[in-house]
N, C-alpha and C positions, 0 to 999 in steps of 0.2 A: 407104248403104253408109258415109255415118262413122261410124255407131255400129260397125261391121263392123269399119272398119279400127281402132275404139280396141279393140276385141274383140281382132283376131290381136294385134297392138302388146301388148297385155296377156299374152298366150300368149307370145308369144314370149319377153320378160323371163322371167319364168319358167321357162321353157326355158333360159334366161341363168343364172337361179340354180341350177339343177337341174347344171347342164355345170358352173360353179364350184365347187357341189361336189361333184362327182364327181372334179376336177381337185385338191381339196385331200385328197379319199380317198386317190389314188391317188400324191399326191407329184408331179401333172405341171404344177404353177407355171412352170416355169423350162422344159417342152419345150419351147418357143419361145424362144431367148435371145436374141430383135432381135424388132420391133414397128415399124410393124405384117406385116409378114413375117414367113415363118421360116426361119430360117438364107438369109434372101435371099430366098426363095422365092413363091410364091402358091399355091400347093399344095406341100409340105412333102416331105424327101427319106424314103424309108422303110426307106432301108438306110445302115448308117452309110459305107460304102463311095462315098457319092455326095460326104461330106463333107470327104473327102481330098486330097489333090493328087495330081497325074497329069499326066505327061507326054505332049507332045502331044494335050493336051484346050485344047478354047474356053471358054471364062470368059466370064461375063457381069456389067457393072459392079452392083455391090452384092452377086453372089454371094460369099457366108460356106464358108469350110471351119477346118477344125481342124487346126492345126500346132503341136506339140510342146503340147497343151491351152492353148492361145489359140486364139482366133476372129479367125480373118485375112476382114478386105473387099477385092472386089478392086476395084482404082481405077479402071478401066473395060474393058472388053471386050476380049478378048484371047485370041491362040491362046500355049499354055503351052510351051516348048522343053523339052530333056531334062532340066534343072536346073531346080529351084526359085528363082526370082527375087524374092527379098521387096521389091525396087522396084516389084512388078506390085500388093502389097498394103499395104495400110492395117489397124494393130492395132485390135479394138472396145474400144472407150474407156468406152462404157456400165458395162458392170460386169468380172468374170474368168471370170464362170461359162460352162465350157467342152464339154459333155455331153452326148450324142446319146444317147440311150433313144428307138426308135421309137415305141410306146406312149405313152410318156408324150407327145412329139411330137404324135402324132395326139388324142390326147384333150386337150390344149390348142386346139390346132387346130380342132378342133369347137365349141370354144366362142368362137375368134373369131370363127368362122365362124355362129354361131348373132347372135352380138354384131354382126355388120354386120348380116343381115336383119332384126333390128328397129331398127335402125338407118334400112334403109329404109321399114319397115313405118311406124316415127315416122314420115319425113320425108313418104311420101307423106298418110298421117294430119291432120301439118300444116296441108298444101297442101288437104286437104279442105274443114279446119276453119274457113275464111275464104269456104264456101258457109252456115257455121251461123252467121256472124253477127247475123245478124237478130233472131234466136232467143236469143242471147246475145252481148255479147261477149268476155264472158271463154272462151269456147269455144276460138276461135281464139288468145286470147291465154294459155292457160295451154298449148293443146297446143304452142306458141315455150319456152314455158318447158320445157316437157318437153326438148324435140327439144335446145335449150341445155345441158340439164342433163344429155343424156344423149351430146352429144360433150366435156363434162368428163368423165362416167364414160366413156367410151374415150379421155383423158390420162391418166386416172386410174390406169386400168387398165394403159398403157403403165410410168408411172412405178413400180409396183409393180414390171414386169418388171425396169427398169433397177436397182432398189433391193435386186433378187434377191429379192422376198417380205417386205418390211418389213412387221410387223406392223400397224403402227399406218398402215398404207397399205390393206391388206387388207382392216381391220376398217371404215376408208373408206367404201371401194370397196362395201362391203356394205350400210351402211348407205344410202348413194348408190342403189344398185340399190333399196332396198324406199323413198324418197322420189319414187321414179319408179313403181312401181307405187300408189303414192299417188295422185300426180297423173293420173295413168290410170282411177283408178277414179274420183277426180272427176271427170274431163272423160266419162267413161262418165255418171257420175250427176246431171248438170247439164244432157246435152245428149237424159235422157227427158222424154218428156209424160207419162209415168204420177204419178198422184196417192200419196200415202202412203195407207199402211194398219196404218199404226201410231200409237201413242203414246207421249211422253215424260214422263216428270219430271227434277226437276233432281239428283237421285240419281242415278240412273239415267245420265244425260249424261254427268255425271262423272266418273261411275266408269267407262263405255267411253271414255273420253277420257286419263283416267289407265292406265287397261289397254293401249291402243296407245303408250304413252309408255315404260311398262315393261317393253312385249314391245322396242321398240327399246333398252331400256338390258341387256334380257337379252339379244339377241344378241350387243352391243358387246363383254358379257361371255364371252358364249360363241365367239367367235372368240381372245378371249384364250387361253380352255382349250386350245382348237384349237391354238394356235402354240406352246403348252406339250407337249402330245402332239407337234407334230411336229419340236417339240426333242428328246424322248426317242425317237422313231420313229431319230432320224440315231445317235443314243446304244445302243440294244439291238437295232434293225434291226426288222424287218416281219414275224420271227417270233417276237419275243418280245412278243407283245402284252399279256401278263401284265404288263409290265413298264411298263408306257406310262401307269399312273398308279397303279404301286403307293405310290409318294409328291408325291401333287400338290401344288401349288401353294396357296396365298392364294387367289388366282380363283378356283380350282375348287369352294372352299367356299364361297365368295360368292356364284359361279355357282347351286349348287344349294341354297346358300339360300333365295335371290331368288327361286328357282319356287315356292318356298311359299306367297311373297306375290303374286307370280301367277293362282294358284291357287286363293286365297283372292277378291281381286277380283274374279276371274272366275263364282266360285260362287258371287260376290254381285249381279253383274248378271244373272245367270242365274236369282236365286231373285227379283229385285224383278223383272223380266218376266215370271217365271210369275204371282206373287201381285198382282202388277198390271196382268194381261194388258194388255199394250201390245204385244204382236202381233209382237216382232223374231226371227221365227224362223231367222233366219242364226244365234241363241247355241248352235241344239243343235249347229248346227257346230263353233264356235268351243271350246266346252268337248269336243266330240268331237277334237279336234288337240291341247289341253290335255294329253289323258288320252293319246295316241297318243305325243304330245311326252316326257312322264316315260316313259313305256313304252321309248321309243327310250334316252332317257337312261342308265335303270334298265339296261338288257342291255351298253351303253356297258362301265358301273365296274364289274357283276359279270359276266358272259360275256365280256367283253376282247374288245370293237368288234368283235360277230357280221359277215357280211359283210351292206355295205350300210345298217348301221345309221348310219353319220356321214353322209352325204348326207342320209339320211330325215329325222336330224335337224335340219338346219340346212334341208332345204325345206320342212317340216313348219313350222314356224319363222316361213321368209317365208309359208306359204301363213295360217297364223293372222296374224301381221299385217295382212295382206290382210283378211280377213274382219273383222276388229273394227274394221280403218279401215271400210272398208261401212259396219257397225253404225254407229257413230260420223258417218257422212254422215247416214243414213237419222235419229237423232236428231237430228240439224241440222238438217232439213226438217222431220222433225211440231213440230221444237222453233218455230221460223220458221210453220209452220201455224197451228201452236196461239196463236202471240201473234198472228196475223192476226187470228184466230175472234175471241180478247180485245178489239181496236179497232173491229171490227164492232159488237160488243154495247154 
């Protein structure tokens, strides 16, 4: 039951990452300009008319409307009179963004809903982890750490909205999501009773560690490139995709060149695993994901961002990190087992 809860949590976190990628692709990051509600609703509006002031209408405390391109928040529950009374409303002070787009709102809302579901799943996992403390004290310890980090991630998501999509906070938001993935994989690994079916060497061990670090750096670079693209979209619009990377900034070239280093390191991992018969089967998935990742990058640059190429590029990077980190855990386990054998000898 506990391991199932960990797997469900891991799947939900990846669904959140996928939803976040779709949010970025569609430009829906400000679809809900407040947090944790959406325009003051638990279930967001579907039409702009719901956000307009109306006479003789009941309003609830915290409800949001748009007046003169600004957000207004109801001070308390009341019924409006024939004329708009500003004394019933507070101006929203977190930011000055006041645009409604139904599609953007619901894309962002689904992203938040998945985030809430992942929170419930990790909370259940943490409660169940205490039954595993006899197996290893690390299981409840790291479950609690994961829950705390998820709460931090939720707060960070709020600050992303309040900052009107600050590039630095978006990057940090993505990196924290990957750290949560790593923690869940670690919990999944230490809660298993299976014995390692693989060997390792120092060169393989340190190369896979390097690969994990490089993937994190590459994701950080990628989010900065994505921010540049977002800015180009604002200038040229969604219809002029050919212009988005016509004159890329320095970060784009760093990101592209860095991918060569990532490929070389991972090919070296595959070579050592094959040549020395170490038995790490997941390296085939790892190299496959890298090839697919490079392919989606080529599609975006040379074919002007085909449909779904952007979210796929990000999701594949997240999956690659997960696979690499799990191989690293396997390598640590094999290294530990190898050390025990040496002591016994």
